[in-house]
C-alpha positions in Angstrom: -42.7 -88.2 87.2 -40.9 -86.3 84.5 -38.4 -88.2 82.3 -35.0 -86.8 82.4 -32.5 -87.4 79.6 -29.1 -88.5 80.8 -25.9 -89.5 79.0 -22.6 -91.1 80.3 -19.5 -90.8 78.2 -16.1 -92.4 78.9 -12.9 -91.5 77.1 -10.3 -94.3 76.9 -7.1 -93.9 74.7 -8.7 -91.1 72.6 -11.8 -93.2 72.0 -15.1 -92.1 73.5 -17.6 -94.6 74.5 -21.3 -94.0 75.3 -22.0 -96.1 78.4 -25.5 -94.8 79.1 -27.2 -98.1 78.2 -24.8 -100.0 80.5 -25.7 -98.0 83.7 -27.1 -100.2 86.5 -29.3 -98.7 89.2 -28.7 -95.0 90.1 -25.9 -92.5 89.4 -25.0 -90.5 92.5 -23.2 -87.1 92.2 -22.0 -84.9 95.0 -20.9 -81.3 94.8 -19.9 -78.8 97.4 -18.5 -75.3 98.1 -16.9 -76.6 101.4 -13.5 -77.5 99.8 -14.3 -81.1 99.0 -14.0 -82.9 95.6 -17.0 -83.3 93.4 -17.7 -87.0 93.3 -19.7 -89.4 91.1 -20.5 -93.0 91.9 -22.1 -95.3 89.4 -22.3 -99.0 88.4 -21.6 -100.1 84.8 -22.4 -103.5 83.3 -19.2 -105.0 81.7 -20.1 -105.8 78.1 -16.6 -106.5 76.7 -16.9 -103.5 74.3 -16.7 -100.4 76.5 -13.3 -100.3 78.0 -12.0 -98.0 80.8 -9.3 -97.9 83.4 -8.2 -95.7 86.3 -7.4 -92.2 85.1 -9.8 -92.2 82.2 -12.1 -89.2 81.8 -15.8 -89.7 82.5 -18.6 -87.2 81.9 -22.3 -87.2 82.8 -24.9 -85.1 81.0 -28.4 -84.1 82.1 -30.8 -82.8 79.5 -27.9 -82.2 77.1 -25.9 -80.1 79.6 -22.7 -81.4 81.3 -23.4 -82.0 85.0 -20.2 -83.7 86.0 -16.8 -84.2 84.5 -14.0 -86.0 86.2 -11.6 -89.0 86.2 -12.1 -92.6 87.3 -10.1 -93.1 90.5 -11.5 -96.4 91.8 -13.2 -99.5 90.4 -14.7 -102.6 92.1 -16.2 -105.6 90.3 -18.7 -108.2 91.4 -19.1 -111.8 90.1 -22.0 -110.6 88.0 -19.6 -108.4 86.1 -21.0 -105.1 87.4 -18.3 -102.5 87.9 -18.8 -99.8 90.5 -16.9 -96.7 89.5 -15.9 -93.7 91.7 -14.7 -90.6 89.9 -13.6 -87.2 91.2 -13.5 -83.8 89.5 -10.5 -81.4 89.2 -10.8 -80.4 92.9 -9.2 -83.8 93.7 -5.9 -82.5 92.5 -6.2 -79.3 94.6 -6.9 -81.2 97.7 -4.3 -84.0 97.2 -1.3 -81.9 96.2 0.9 -79.9 98.5 3.4 -77.3 97.4 5.1 -74.1 98.5 4.3 -70.7 97.0 5.6 -67.2 97.8 3.7 -64.4 96.2 3.4 -60.6 96.4 0.6 -58.2 95.4 -1.5 -60.9 93.9 -5.3 -61.2 93.8 -7.0 -64.5 94.9 -8.3 -64.8 91.3 -4.7 -64.5 90.0 -3.5 -67.1 92.5 -6.1 -69.6 91.2 -5.1 -69.1 87.6 -1.4 -69.4 88.5 -1.9 -72.7 90.4 -4.2 -74.1 87.7 -1.6 -73.3 85.0 1.2 -74.9 87.1 -0.8 -78.1 87.6 -2.4 -78.3 84.1 -5.9 -77.8 85.4 -8.6 -76.3 83.2 -10.3 -73.0 84.2 -13.6 -71.5 83.2 -15.1 -68.3 84.6 -12.8 -66.9 87.2 -14.2 -63.6 88.4 -11.9 -60.7 89.3 -11.5 -60.5 93.1 -10.1 -57.0 92.9 -8.1 -56.7 96.1 -4.4 -57.6 96.0 -2.9 -59.7 98.8 0.3 -57.8 99.8 2.4 -60.9 100.6 2.0 -64.6 101.5 4.3 -67.4 102.2 2.5 -70.8 101.8 4.8 -73.6 102.8 3.8 -77.3 102.5 0.1 -76.5 102.2 -2.4 -78.1 100.0 -3.3 -76.1 96.9 -6.9 -75.8 98.1 -5.7 -74.5 101.5 -3.7 -71.8 99.8 -6.7 -70.7 97.7 -9.1 -70.9 100.6 -6.8 -68.6 102.6 -6.6 -66.1 99.8 -10.4 -66.0 99.4 -10.8 -65.6 103.2 -8.3 -62.8 103.3 -10.2 -61.2 100.5 -13.5 -61.6 102.2 -12.2 -60.0 105.4 -10.8 -57.0 103.5 -13.6 -56.4 101.0 -16.7 -58.0 102.6 -17.3 -60.0 99.5 -17.7 -63.8 99.6 -16.7 -66.0 96.7 -17.5 -69.6 95.9 -14.9 -71.8 94.1 -15.8 -75.1 92.5 -15.5 -77.3 89.4 -18.3 -76.6 87.0 -18.5 -79.4 84.4 -14.7 -79.8 84.2 -13.7 -76.2 84.5 -12.6 -74.5 87.8 -15.0 -71.7 88.4 -15.0 -68.7 90.8 -18.1 -66.6 91.3 -19.1 -64.0 93.8 -22.0 -65.0 96.1 -24.3 -62.2 94.8 -24.0 -63.5 91.3 -25.4 -67.0 92.3 -28.8 -65.9 93.5 -31.8 -67.9 92.1 -35.5 -67.1 91.8 -36.5 -70.5 93.1 -38.6 -71.0 96.3 -38.3 -74.2 98.3 -41.1 -75.1 100.7 -43.1 -78.1 101.9 -45.6 -77.8 99.1 -44.1 -80.3 96.7 -40.7 -78.8 96.1 -39.5 -80.3 99.4 -40.6 -83.8 100.5 -39.1 -83.7 104.0 -36.2 -82.1 105.9 -33.7 -83.0 108.6 -32.8 -80.3 111.1 -29.9 -81.1 113.5 -28.5 -79.0 116.3 -25.2 -80.1 117.8 -22.4 -79.1 120.2 -20.5 -82.4 120.1 -18.5 -81.6 116.9 -16.8 -78.4 115.8 -18.1 -76.4 118.8 -15.7 -74.7 121.3 -16.2 -72.1 124.0 -12.5 -71.6 124.7 -9.2 -71.3 122.9 -5.6 -71.9 124.0 -2.7 -70.8 121.8 0.8 -72.2 122.4 3.9 -70.6 121.1 6.8 -73.0 120.5 10.1 -73.6 118.9 10.4 -77.3 119.9 7.6 -79.1 121.6 9.4 -79.4 124.9 9.7 -75.6 125.1 6.1 -75.0 124.2 4.3 -72.6 126.5 0.8 -71.3 126.9 0.8 -67.8 125.5 -2.9 -66.9 125.2 -6.2 -68.3 126.6 -9.7 -67.0 126.4 -13.2 -68.5 126.9 -16.8 -67.6 127.0 -18.0 -68.0 130.6 -21.7 -68.2 129.8 -21.2 -71.0 127.3 -18.8 -72.9 129.6 -21.5 -72.9 132.3 -24.1 -74.2 129.8 -22.0 -76.8 127.9 -19.0 -77.5 130.1 -15.5 -76.5 129.0 -14.7 -77.2 125.3 -11.2 -75.8 124.7 -9.5 -75.6 121.3 -5.7 -76.1 121.2 -3.5 -74.6 118.6 0.3 -74.1 118.2 1.2 -70.8 116.7 4.3 -69.0 115.5 6.6 -67.8 118.3 6.8 -64.4 116.6 3.1 -63.5 117.0 2.3 -60.7 119.4 -0.4 -60.7 122.1 -2.5 -58.6 119.8 -2.0 -61.1 116.9 -3.1 -63.9 119.2 -6.1 -62.0 120.5 -7.3 -61.5 116.9 -6.9 -65.2 116.2 -8.7 -66.2 119.4 -11.6 -63.7 118.9 -12.1 -64.7 115.3 -12.1 -68.4 116.2 -14.6 -68.1 119.1 -16.8 -65.9 116.9 -17.0 -68.8 114.4 -17.0 -71.8 116.7 -18.7 -70.8 120.0 -22.2 -71.6 118.9 -24.7 -74.5 118.5 -24.0 -75.9 115.1 -27.1 -76.1 113.0 -27.5 -78.3 110.0 -30.5 -78.3 107.6 -30.9 -80.9 104.9 -33.8 -80.5 102.4 -34.8 -83.9 101.2 -36.0 -84.8 97.6 -36.3 -81.5 96.0 -38.8 -81.2 93.2 -37.8 -82.9 89.9 -38.6 -79.7 88.0 -35.5 -77.9 89.3 -31.8 -78.7 89.8 -30.0 -76.4 92.3 -26.2 -76.5 92.6 -23.9 -75.9 95.6 -23.1 -72.2 96.0 -26.4 -71.0 94.7 -28.7 -68.9 97.0 -32.3 -70.0 97.2 -35.4 -68.8 99.0 -36.4 -71.3 101.7 -39.7 -71.2 103.6 -40.2 -73.5 106.5 -42.5 -71.7 109.0 -42.7 -74.5 111.5 -39.0 -75.4 111.7 -38.3 -76.4 115.3 -37.6 -73.4 117.5 -37.3 -71.0 114.5 -39.4 -70.0 111.6 -37.3 -70.1 108.5 -38.0 -67.7 105.6 -35.3 -66.0 103.5 -32.4 -66.5 101.1 -30.0 -69.3 102.1 -26.8 -70.7 100.5 -26.7 -74.3 99.4 -23.4 -75.6 100.7 -23.6 -79.2 99.4 -25.8 -81.2 97.1 -26.2 -85.0 96.6 -28.1 -85.9 93.4 -29.6 -89.3 92.6 -30.5 -90.0 88.9 -32.4 -93.3 88.3 -34.8 -94.6 85.7 -35.2 -91.2 84.0 -36.0 -89.6 87.4 -34.1 -87.5 89.8 -34.0 -86.5 93.4 -31.6 -84.4 95.6 -30.6 -83.7 99.1 -29.4 -80.1 99.7 -27.4 -79.0 102.7 -28.4 -75.4 103.6 -26.1 -73.0 105.4 -27.7 -71.9 108.6 -25.2 -69.3 109.7 -24.1 -66.2 107.8 
């Protein structure tokens, strides 16, 4: 087992404490490109010297490089004076806050910078997304939903996919092609085990119903479509959505076709367990995965890491990586 150098710093009232020696058991860090907050969970022994409260900044370093930066949001203490801390990165504020924005001829990258400036969030490398969104009215949406919509519109127009995340305390936007690694993951020591799940019980639909409405009591079914073959195999799984009364039949057909293209499928989830200690791979990166005997398929190629959960303990490290199975 290699020995990995870690450090935990906490900033309280302009004073910075080194809490590394007070860590109890493991530090767990989660990051994702699925629109969820980066999260760190750790336990700190109360020594009467290191002080921290909710809202204090906390940072975690691995081999001298910052791996997580966020703010303490929750504390719980046991009778043994061990304090369990939960901290979230800047994405917390994008997910929690709702607002209304109206904008014209603005790139997704420009929208991100505008929102970050308005909310006092720190940005790092925000790549230029190029295409200008002609007009958007975002009313009462979360900040993340607005950004996600802008990135999805850009993807549909340009064919380019972007990943947005907090990188060590700075909001970062990179194009998928710029996050390709040279690493190869296979059951030769770099992967200890894997979990492969196929599922139609959650987030799978073979039909869509769109209702146009002013008030609920005047709501009427305006569009319906389903995939007969999948209905026969799985039973009827209809998705219900209320849409603006001004949409045309063409608009609703586009919505329905797009939805069924994404959701009428067997959802597949692959989690790679305990990746080799010699590499640390982050969400958003593309990595070569080789699993020749994976269930009904033989897996070999480049795949995106959508989520990572990292465990640091006694100088060691292990990770679980969620791999995107659908492109």
